[in-house]
C-alpha positions as CSV (number, residue, x, y, z in Angstrom):
1,M,73.8,135.5,93.3
2,P,72.2,132.9,95.5
3,K,74.6,131.1,97.9
4,S,73.8,127.7,96.6
5,K,74.6,128.7,93.0
6,L,77.8,130.4,94.1
7,A,78.9,127.2,96.0
8,K,78.1,125.1,93.0
9,N,80.3,127.3,90.8
10,K,83.2,127.0,93.3
11,T,83.1,123.2,93.4
12,S,82.7,122.9,89.6
13,V,86.4,123.7,89.1
14,S,88.4,120.5,89.0
15,T,91.4,120.1,91.3
16,Q,93.4,119.2,88.2
17,T,93.0,122.8,87.1
18,Y,95.4,123.9,89.7
19,L,98.1,121.3,89.0
20,D,101.1,122.2,86.8
21,I,100.8,119.0,84.8
22,A,98.9,119.2,81.5
23,E,99.5,115.7,80.2
24,I,101.7,112.7,80.5
25,R,102.5,111.2,77.1
26,D,105.2,109.2,75.3
27,D,107.1,108.8,78.6
28,V,107.2,112.5,79.1
29,V,105.5,114.9,81.6
30,I,104.2,117.9,79.8
31,L,103.6,121.0,82.0
32,K,101.0,123.7,81.3
33,D,103.8,126.3,80.6
34,G,104.9,124.2,77.6
35,S,108.0,122.7,79.3
36,I,108.6,119.0,79.6
37,R,110.1,116.6,82.1
38,S,111.5,113.2,82.2
39,V,111.7,111.3,85.5
40,L,114.4,108.7,86.2
41,L,114.2,106.0,88.9
42,A,117.7,105.6,90.3
43,S,119.1,102.7,92.3
44,S,120.9,103.2,95.6
45,I,124.3,102.3,96.8
46,N,125.5,101.6,100.4
47,F,128.1,104.3,100.6
48,A,129.1,103.3,104.2
49,L,130.1,99.8,103.2
50,K,132.5,101.0,100.5
51,S,136.2,101.3,101.0
52,E,137.8,104.7,101.2
53,D,139.1,104.5,97.7
54,E,135.6,103.5,96.4
55,Q,134.0,106.4,98.4
56,N,136.4,108.9,96.9
57,A,135.7,107.5,93.4
58,I,132.0,107.9,93.9
59,L,132.3,111.4,95.2
60,Q,134.6,112.4,92.3
61,G,132.1,110.9,89.8
62,Y,129.3,112.9,91.4
63,I,131.3,116.1,91.3
64,S,132.2,115.5,87.7
65,L,128.6,114.9,86.8
66,L,127.4,118.1,88.4
67,N,130.2,120.1,86.8
68,A,129.4,118.7,83.3
69,L,125.7,119.7,83.5
70,D,124.6,123.0,81.9
71,F,121.0,122.6,83.1
72,S,119.4,122.1,86.5
73,V,118.0,118.8,87.8
74,Q,115.8,117.9,90.7
75,I,116.7,115.0,93.0
76,V,113.7,113.6,94.9
77,V,113.8,111.1,97.7
78,Q,110.3,109.6,98.4
79,S,109.8,107.8,101.7
80,R,106.7,105.7,102.3
81,T,105.7,103.2,104.9
82,L,106.6,99.8,103.6
83,N,103.6,98.0,102.2
84,I,103.9,94.2,102.6
85,D,100.3,93.3,102.4
86,G,100.8,91.2,99.3
87,Y,103.7,89.3,100.9
88,L,101.8,88.7,104.1
89,A,98.8,87.4,102.1
90,D,101.2,85.0,100.3
91,L,102.4,83.7,103.6
92,V,98.9,83.0,104.7
93,R,98.3,81.1,101.5
94,R,101.5,79.0,101.9
95,A,100.6,78.2,105.5
96,S,97.1,77.0,104.5
97,E,98.6,74.8,101.8
98,Q,101.3,73.3,104.1
99,T,100.6,69.7,105.1
100,N,103.4,69.6,107.7
101,D,102.1,70.9,111.0
102,L,105.5,72.1,112.2
103,L,106.2,74.0,109.0
104,R,102.7,75.5,109.0
105,T,103.3,76.8,112.6
106,Q,106.7,78.2,111.6
107,I,105.2,80.1,108.7
108,Q,102.5,81.5,110.8
109,E,104.9,82.7,113.5
110,Y,107.2,84.2,110.8
111,R,104.3,86.1,109.3
112,A,103.3,87.4,112.8
113,F,106.9,88.5,113.4
114,I,107.3,90.3,110.1
115,S,104.0,92.1,110.5
116,E,104.9,93.3,114.0
117,L,108.4,94.3,112.9
118,V,107.1,96.5,110.1
119,T,104.3,98.0,112.3
120,L,106.3,98.8,115.4
121,G,109.6,99.5,113.7
122,G,108.1,102.0,111.3
123,I,110.1,100.6,108.4
124,M,110.1,102.9,105.4
125,G,110.7,102.2,101.8
126,K,112.7,104.7,99.9
127,R,112.8,105.5,96.2
128,F,115.2,107.9,94.5
129,Y,114.0,110.0,91.5
130,I,115.8,112.5,89.2
131,V,113.7,115.0,87.4
132,V,115.3,116.2,84.1
133,P,113.7,119.3,82.6
134,Y,113.6,120.9,79.2
135,A,112.1,124.4,79.2
136,P,113.2,126.5,76.2
137,G,112.6,130.2,76.5
138,K,111.0,129.9,79.9
139,D,110.9,133.2,81.8
140,S,112.5,132.5,85.2
141,K,112.5,136.2,86.2
142,K,108.8,136.6,87.0
143,S,107.9,139.1,89.7
144,F,106.9,138.0,93.1
145,M,103.3,139.1,92.6
146,S,103.2,137.3,89.2
147,Q,104.3,134.1,90.9
148,I,101.6,134.5,93.6
149,S,99.0,135.1,91.0
150,T,100.0,132.0,89.1
151,T,99.8,129.9,92.3
152,F,96.3,130.9,93.3
153,S,94.7,131.0,89.8
154,P,94.1,128.2,87.4
155,G,97.0,127.6,85.0
156,K,96.6,128.4,81.4
157,V,97.7,125.5,79.1
158,I,100.2,126.3,76.4
159,A,99.6,123.8,73.6
160,L,102.5,122.2,71.8
161,S,102.4,121.2,68.2
162,E,103.4,117.6,67.5
163,K,106.4,118.8,65.6
164,L,107.5,121.0,68.5
165,F,107.0,118.3,71.0
166,V,109.2,115.9,69.0
167,R,111.9,118.5,68.9
168,Y,111.7,119.2,72.6
169,K,111.7,115.5,73.4
170,E,115.0,115.0,71.4
171,K,116.6,117.7,73.5
172,L,115.3,116.1,76.7
173,D,116.5,112.6,75.7
174,S,120.0,114.0,75.1
175,R,120.0,115.4,78.7
176,V,118.6,112.1,80.1
177,N,121.4,110.1,78.4
178,A,124.0,112.4,79.9
179,I,122.5,111.9,83.4
180,V,122.2,108.1,82.9
181,S,125.8,107.9,81.7
182,G,127.2,110.0,84.5
183,L,125.4,108.0,87.2
184,G,126.6,104.8,85.6
185,T,130.2,105.8,86.4
186,M,129.3,106.0,90.0
187,G,127.7,102.5,90.0
188,V,124.1,103.9,90.1
189,T,121.6,102.6,87.6
190,A,118.9,105.0,86.4
191,I,116.0,104.3,84.0
192,P,113.4,106.7,82.6
193,L,109.9,106.0,83.8
194,P,107.4,105.0,81.1
195,T,104.0,106.7,80.8
196,Q,102.2,104.2,83.0
197,S,104.7,104.4,85.8
198,L,104.7,108.2,85.6
199,V,100.9,108.3,85.9
200,E,101.1,106.0,88.9
201,L,103.9,108.0,90.5
202,Y,102.0,111.3,90.4
203,Y,98.7,109.7,91.3
204,S,100.3,108.1,94.5
205,S,102.1,111.3,95.3
206,Y,99.0,113.5,95.2
207,N,96.7,110.7,96.7
208,P,99.0,108.7,99.1
209,E,96.1,107.1,101.0
210,L,93.6,106.6,98.1
211,S,96.3,105.0,95.9
212,Q,96.6,102.1,98.5
213,I,93.0,101.0,98.0
214,Q,92.1,102.3,94.5
215,K,94.5,101.3,91.7
216,L,94.7,103.1,88.4
217,P,93.7,101.3,85.2
218,K,96.2,100.5,82.5
219,E,97.4,103.2,80.1
220,E,95.3,102.0,77.2
221,E,92.2,102.1,79.3
222,M,92.6,105.7,80.4
223,K,90.9,108.6,78.8
224,I,93.7,111.2,78.3
225,D,93.0,114.7,77.0
226,E,95.2,116.0,74.2
227,Y,96.9,119.4,74.4
228,Y,98.3,119.4,70.9
229,V,97.3,121.6,68.0
């Protein structure tokens, strides 16, 4: 086979082929193995500023939540450089509209200070996510070679019927409600991410630099492949 043709065949395979995600639909992430996920965005609490009694109550609530779970969850902390371009642009606009020379100068100096602080201080923004899975009948005892083979070969999509998807989603929603309720007792608010937010989350996670300059269209403007039979 000519080298040019071989190279063409290699590049014709989409990167998406090697991702575990088959589809994001109805506020749910559907993986190629037929399992589904819900992703919760959780608020944070300043544990250090709590009193000793409050800290003990939070720890006890966390222990109780973990002991009550009969399924695994994944806690993800995402750290990104704080992006305040929009805020800085707004300060420029306010300065240009200000008729008072003193206030205009103060706004410009404040903008310069904030910009330098974020740049030199390396200030990071943090978000906390909880991934709640539902994977009925998933074989977790694959051999090592089987796992390696799956990693380096395109994943095969397991299609779900609409009826099966609805049933799985009901089970998943029950787990999500348990997590949300348990976190609420600790003073942590958690909300499931809707479809658009899920798409943006995974897009920015896999394309951190590109996502800063190229935004995704709205959900209704996207062309989404269906994996249902």
